[in-house]
N, C-alpha and C positions, 0 to 999 in steps of 0.2 A: 391424539389430537386430530381434528378433522381438517386442519390446515397444515400443509407442509410447504416450506420455502426452501428450495435447493439452490444454493448460490455458488457460482463459479467465478474465478478470477480474483480481482483486486480486493483490498481491504475495504474500499468504499462500497463495493457490492455487498460485502458481509455486513457492514454497518446498516446499509439500506434494507437488507433482509430482516434485521431486527424490527425495524419500523413497519415493514409489511406484515410480519407475523402478528404484531399487535393490532394493526389496522384491520386485518382480515380475520381476526380470531373468531368472529361470530359466523363465518361462512361454514358451509357444510360440504365435506368431501372435495376440497380444493387443493390442487398441487400447483405451485408456482415454480418455474425454472427461471432463475435470475441469471441470465446468460452473459458470456464474455466473447469478445471478438478480437482480442488484441493480436492474435495470430491465427493462421489457418488451423493449427492444432487446437487452439481454444474453441474454434467453431466446431471442429470434429468432436471434441469432448462434450460440447453443448448438445449435439445431436445424440451422442451416447447417453447422456444424462436424461434426455427426453424419453428415449426408448426404454431405459431402465425404469424410469418413473411410471411410465404407462404400464409396463409389465407388473410392477408392484402394486399399482392402483388402477385396475382395469375399469372401475366404475366412476372414478373421480373426474371432475372437470379439471383439465390441464391447460394452464395458460403460461405463455412465455413472455418475459420482458428482458431488460438488460440490453447491452450494446449489440449483441448478435440479432436481437429482435428489430433493430434499426437497419443494420447494414446487410442482413440476410433475411429481411422481412418476408419476402415472397417465398423463398425456399423453405423457411421454417413453417410458415403458415400452410404450406402444401403438405407437410408431414401428416400422415393419417393419425398420428398420436396426439396432435395438437388441436385443441378446441378453440384457441384464440390467441391473439397477440395484444399486449399492452405496451404502448409507446414508452420507451425508456425515460423520456423527459417528464412523463406524467405518472410514473409508477407509484409515487408517494402521494398522489391525489386520490382520495377515496372514490371520487366520482368516476374514475377510469375503470373500475373493476366490475360494475354492474352486479354486485353481490352484497349481502348484508355486511355491515361494517361494525367493528368495535372501535370506539375512539379513545380507549384507555391506552395511554402511553406505556411502553414496556418498562417494567421494573428492572432496574439494573441487576444483572446477574453476574457481573464481572467485577474484578477489583479495579479495572481501568475502564474508562468510557471513551468511545470514539465519537467525536463531534465533527460532522461534516460542515465545513465552512465555505466550500467552493465546489462548483461542478462545471463540467465542460472544459474546452480548450480552444484557444485562438491560434495555435501554432500549426505547422504543416510539416511535421517530420515525415520523411519519405516512406517510412515503413509502417506508418500508423493510421488506423481508421477510427481512432477514438473520437476525434472531432465529429465524424459522421454519426457515431453512436450516442454521443453526449451533448453535442451542440456547442454553441459559443460559451465562453467563460462567463459564469454567473456567481456572484458573491453574496453571502449572507451579510447583513449589516452588523456592525459591532453590537448593537442592542440585541439583535436576534441571537447572536453567538453567545452573549452573556446570559441570556435567558436559558438557552439550552445547557450551557455549562452549569448554571445554578441548579437546574433540575437534578443533575448528577451529583454535584457537590453536596446538596442537601441530603442525599441518600448515602453519603459517606464514602464516595469514590475517592481514592487517594491519588489517582493519576488520570489526567485528561489528555487524550491524543487528538490532535487536530488533523483532519483528513481532507482530501480533495483530489480531483483528477489532476489538476495543475496547481497544487497548494500555494506555491510562491507567487502565483498571479492573483491571489486574493486581493480584492480592493480596486483593481484596475477599472472596474465598471461602476464603482461607487462615487458619490460626490467627493471631489477633492483627491480622488485616486490614492487612498491610504495604502500603506505597504504592510506586509505580514508582520514585520517587527512591531508596528503600532498595535495590531490586534493582540499579539502576545503580551505586550506591556499592559493593555487594558484588562486582559484576563488575570494576570498576576496581581494587578492593583485591586481588582474587584474581589478577589478571593485570596486574601493573604494567608489563610490557613491551608490552602491547597498545596500539598507537598511537591507535586510533580506535574510538569507540563512537557509533553513530548510532541514531536512532529513526525508525520509519516513522510513518504517520499517527497523530495523537493528537487527543483531545478536550480542548480548552482548559479546559472546565469541570472537568476532573478533575486538572489539573496540581497537584502538591503542592509545598510549600515546599522540600523537600529537592531535588526535581528542578530547581526554579528556581535554587537555589543552585549546583547542579552546572553548569548552563548558564552561570551568571554567572562561575564561578571555576575550573572544571576544563577545562583546554585539550584534554583528550582527548575531551570531549564535543563532537561536531562541531556547528558553528554553523549548523545547518540544521534547521528544523522544518516539518512539513506538517500544517496544521490542518484538522480536519474542520469547516470554517467554514459552508459551505452557502449562506449568504446574508448580505448586509450590511444587511438591513432587519429591524427588530425585530418588526414584526407578522408578517412571513413566518416568522421564526424561531419565534415562538410557535405559529403554525399548523403548523409542522414538528414541534413539541414538542421543540425543541432546548433545552438547559439553559443557554445563554449568550446574552448580548445583544451588540449591536455594540460597545458601550462596554467590555464585558468583554474582548472580543478585542483591542481597541485597547490597553487597559490592560496586558494580558499581554505583547503584542509590544513595546510601548514600554518596559515594565519590563525585559524581557530585553535589548533593544538598548542600554539605558543602561549595561549591563555588557559586552555583546558587540555592538559596533557592526557587526561583520561577519556577524551573523546573517542568513541567507537564508531567506525564507519561501515555502512552498508552501501551497496551499489548494484544497479541493474547493469548487466553486461550482455551484449548480443554477440554470439559466436557465428562466424561465417557469413557476415553481411556481404551482399553482392560486391564483387571486385576485390574482396579481401584476399591478399596473398599471405605467404608465410611470414614475411617481415612485418606486415600489419598485425597479424595475429600475435607475433612476438611482442609488439607494443601493447596489445591487450593484456597479455600475460604479465608483462613487467609493471604495468600500472597498479596491479593488485598489490604487489609488494611495496611499491613506491608510496602508495596512499595508505597501506595497511588495511585493506578491505577484509573485514571479518564476518560480515553478513552479506553473502553474495547471492543475488538472484540472476542466474545464468540462463539465457534463452538461446537455444539453437535457432538460427534464423529460418523462418519458413515464409515463402512469398505470399503476401496477402493480395488477392485480386483487387484491382482498382487503385493500388498504391503505386507511386513512381518506382519504388524499390523492386516491385515485381517485374518491371520491364528492364531492369539492369542485368548485366551478365551475372549469372548465378554461380555460386560455389558448389562443387560436387557435394551432394548430401552426405556421403560417407565422411568427407573431410569436415563438414559442418559438425557432425555428431562427434568426431574425434576432438575437434577444437573445443567444443563445449565441455567434454570430459576433462580436457587439460585445464580449462579455466576453473572448473569445479575443484580440481585437485590442488591448484595453487591457492585458491580461496580457503580450502580445508587446511592447508599448511599454515596460512596466516592465522586462521581461527584457532588452531591448536596452540600456536605460539602465544597468542593473545590470552587464551584461557590459562595457560601455564604461568603467565606473568602475574596473575591475580592470586595464585596460591599463597597462603599465609598472610593475606592482606584483608582487613575487615571491609565488608561490603554492606551497604544498606539495601536490603532485598524486600521487594513487595511480594507478599505471600499470595499464592493462588489457592484455589480450592482443592487441587490435586496433590498437595504436598510439595509443590515446586514453587519457584518464584523467579523474578527478574531483578537484577541489580540496576542501578541507575543507568549504566551503559548498555543495558539490555542483555547482559550475560545471563544465561539460564543457570539456575541454582537448585539443587535438591536440598530441601530443608530438613533438618534433624527434628525428630519429635513431631509434636502437633503445634502448628502455628495457625492462628485464625486467618481466614481469607481476608485480605484487605489490610492486614497488619504489616507495618514496615519494621523488619527485624535486622539486627546486625549479625552477620555471619562471617566467619573466617574460614574459607574453604581450604581443605588439606589435600584434596585429590580431584581427579577428573574421571567421571564415570559416564559412559555412553554419551559423550559430547557435552556433559553438564558438569558444573562445579559442584563439589560435595564436601 
């Protein structure tokens, strides 16, 4: 291919990368680095990716977009490997690229489709630069979301995943300020044959009653949530400027599991946030077991220049690394227990192209024999192999 799009960071970046590949398919010798700036480490990895891409493609035109292209614009533009910067907010606008465009939408290559319904963020977490990289919260209308979902459903996709930078803020900028639960209701009503609707990462502080009711009573809402939790300690949550407490998170998860005992929970957790002491870290560890976190994204804190957290008293980097390792260990223990609890029980598994699949609760499964990609099959796992049910 004459166009490469290298994507770092979140699922939203990965989804946008598919759009860019299709939009720029007619370009010649073009490399796009779709960058991430969520942490200082992410920016470092972006720089590494740029250098690797230039070494591998010495004669190509190399352009950078994504969040780092906003918050580190001058520094990245000054790199000798970089030919130009494309603003993150306009990267899906063909006019921004000054290159031949193909307007053919990407043919779905996956058994699930990611539909971006929201972008940007209006909040001000003290560790985060995403509002600088993505701008204010912006929502697709219900009609636009339904058109995008229809495009995938018509191609036989069995699962639609709604994504966004701050997904649960969807609708706040639309007339009447609808909530995410209303959007999910509209999708399920419009596509009664769609077997699965899944959400990406959500903010528990913004979950509305209609969304809770769908998780409780609608079997096509997949029993899987990923919470932007960040910490299990209330004082740290306040210093992060998060809008929930530990008790809020516990109340939400317990309330959902009262109706959906099979609900699997993922969470983002930051290790070694500034001022975190051993007791606070212990609260971080204990919430993993209290909530039953089985899909853990653990981030060792790294100060991001320009954020309030970077000016707070920092935890020793050696301790940060050790605490992140401890968090990953307790998540792994919960995950192992969770996988073991499903042995001998029938699971509805959506088959992927590589001989694996995912159950409704996103448990990974090795499929026996040959299953067609996109087929939902019933599997009764008997063992755990390499972290997957088999």
